[in-house]
C-alpha positions in Angstrom: -21.1 -11.6 -2.4 -19.6 -8.3 -1.3 -19.6 -5.4 -3.8 -16.2 -4.0 -4.7 -16.0 -0.3 -3.8 -15.8 2.2 -6.6 -12.6 4.2 -7.1 -14.4 7.2 -5.7 -15.4 5.3 -2.6 -11.8 4.0 -2.2 -10.6 7.6 -2.5 -13.1 8.9 0.1 -11.8 6.2 2.5 -8.1 6.8 1.8 -7.8 10.6 1.7 -8.6 11.3 5.4 -5.7 8.9 6.3 -3.2 11.1 4.4 -1.3 13.5 6.7 -1.2 16.8 4.8 0.2 19.6 6.9 1.2 23.2 6.6 4.9 23.8 6.6 7.2 26.8 5.9 10.3 26.4 3.6 13.1 27.6 5.9 15.9 26.6 3.6 16.0 25.6 -0.1 19.1 24.8 -2.2 19.9 23.2 -5.5 20.5 19.4 -5.1 24.2 18.8 -5.5 23.7 15.8 -7.8 20.5 16.8 -9.6 20.4 20.4 -10.9 16.6 20.3 -11.7 15.9 19.3 -8.1 15.9 21.3 -4.9 16.5 20.2 -1.4 14.3 22.0 1.2 14.1 22.1 4.9 10.5 22.5 5.9 9.2 23.4 9.4 6.0 21.5 9.9 5.8 22.4 13.6 7.6 19.3 15.0 9.8 19.7 18.1 12.5 17.7 16.3 12.9 20.4 13.8 12.3 20.8 10.0 12.0 17.8 7.7 14.0 17.5 4.5 12.0 17.2 1.3 13.1 17.0 -2.3 11.4 19.2 -4.8 11.7 18.4 -8.5 10.7 21.9 -9.6 13.8 23.4 -11.2 12.0 23.6 -14.5 9.3 25.7 -13.0 11.2 27.7 -10.4 14.5 29.0 -11.9 16.1 29.4 -8.5 15.5 27.9 -5.1 15.0 31.4 -3.5 11.6 31.5 -5.3 10.5 28.7 -3.0 12.3 29.9 0.1 9.9 31.1 2.8 6.8 29.9 1.1 4.2 28.2 3.4 3.3 25.0 1.6 1.3 21.8 2.0 3.3 18.7 2.7 2.2 15.1 2.6 4.3 14.0 5.6 3.3 10.4 5.7 4.4 9.9 2.1 6.8 6.9 1.7 10.4 8.1 2.3 12.5 8.1 -0.8 16.1 8.8 -1.8 16.8 11.0 -4.8 20.4 10.8 -5.8 21.6 10.5 -2.3 19.2 12.9 -0.7 16.6 11.4 1.7 13.2 13.0 1.2 10.8 12.8 4.1 7.6 14.1 2.5 6.1 15.4 -0.6 5.2 19.0 -1.3 1.8 19.2 -3.1 1.8 21.1 -6.3 -0.8 22.2 -8.9 -0.2 21.9 -12.6 -1.9 23.5 -15.6 -4.0 21.0 -17.5 -1.3 20.7 -20.2 1.5 20.5 -17.5 3.3 23.5 -19.0 3.0 25.3 -15.6 3.5 24.0 -12.1 3.3 25.7 -8.7 3.5 24.7 -5.1 0.2 24.7 -3.4 0.5 27.3 -0.7 -1.5 27.6 2.6 -3.6 30.7 3.2 -1.9 33.6 5.0 -1.8 33.1 8.8 -1.7 29.3 8.7 0.3 27.7 11.4 3.1 25.3 10.8 1.9 21.8 11.6 -1.8 22.5 10.9 -3.3 19.4 9.5 -5.5 19.7 6.4 -8.9 18.1 6.4 -11.1 17.5 3.4 -14.5 19.1 3.5 -17.0 17.0 5.3 -15.1 13.7 5.0 -14.3 12.2 8.4 -11.2 13.3 10.2 -9.3 10.2 11.3 -5.8 9.4 12.5 -3.2 9.5 9.8 -1.8 6.3 8.5 1.8 5.3 9.0 4.1 5.8 6.0 4.4 2.1 5.6 0.6 1.7 5.4 0.4 4.6 2.9 2.8 2.6 0.7 1.5 -0.9 1.3 -2.2 0.1 0.8 -1.5 2.4 -2.2 -3.3 5.3 -0.5 -1.7 8.0 -2.7 -2.6 6.1 -5.9 -6.2 5.7 -4.7 -6.4 9.5 -4.2 -4.2 11.1 -6.8 -6.5 11.2 -9.8 -9.2 12.8 -7.7 -7.2 15.8 -6.6 -7.9 19.0 -8.6 -8.7 22.6 -8.3 -12.2 23.7 -9.1 -13.3 26.6 -11.4 -12.4 29.1 -8.6 -9.0 27.5 -8.0 -10.1 25.9 -4.7 -8.1 22.7 -4.0 -10.5 19.7 -3.8 -10.8 16.0 -3.7 -13.6 14.3 -5.6 -14.6 17.7 -6.9 -16.6 18.5 -3.8 -14.5 18.3 -0.7 -12.3 21.4 -0.3 -8.8 21.2 1.3 -9.5 23.0 4.6 -7.4 24.2 7.6 -8.5 23.6 11.1 -10.2 27.0 11.2 -12.1 26.0 8.0 -10.4 28.3 5.6 -10.0 26.7 2.2 -6.8 26.3 0.3 -6.6 27.8 -3.2 -4.1 27.5 -6.0 -2.1 30.4 -7.3 -4.0 32.6 -9.8 -4.4 31.1 -13.3 -4.7 27.4 -12.2 -8.4 26.6 -12.1 -9.6 23.1 -13.1 -6.1 21.8 -12.7 -4.6 18.5 -11.3 -2.9 18.4 -7.9 -0.1 16.1 -7.2 
């Protein structure tokens, strides 16, 4: 009889299939039908141009210009969703304080290139799953509870695999958000 994998094993198998990339917010505006939500155009290095992503961050960023021009991490193979008429084609990763009173976008280190794909420590680097597989296989749900910053604010999965750029620089949270969940 086969042994069922632990949640940690499922996470370690799922996270490399997520397509997390560096992107620059080139435009950000208040959603016309949802005042607490922003609509952003994010350049992830695609020849087809920026992707559109909804950001439900109005409570934490008073105006969209506070997000404009930030270099963020985007889960680009997240299932597409429509938020009050706006088609969102990705998910910007954020870090929250443990009590969720503070939330901030997870920014890439200075000098990161739009389109750079994040890898996770020494976990294998594999081809990204299609959005449909991410949804059908519940990959995000298998990973989500294991995404956190460590005591130094380094973004990690399973507490030991740092979010890393292709040049092996690590991704850190804004100051004041150590030991905090990422989502």
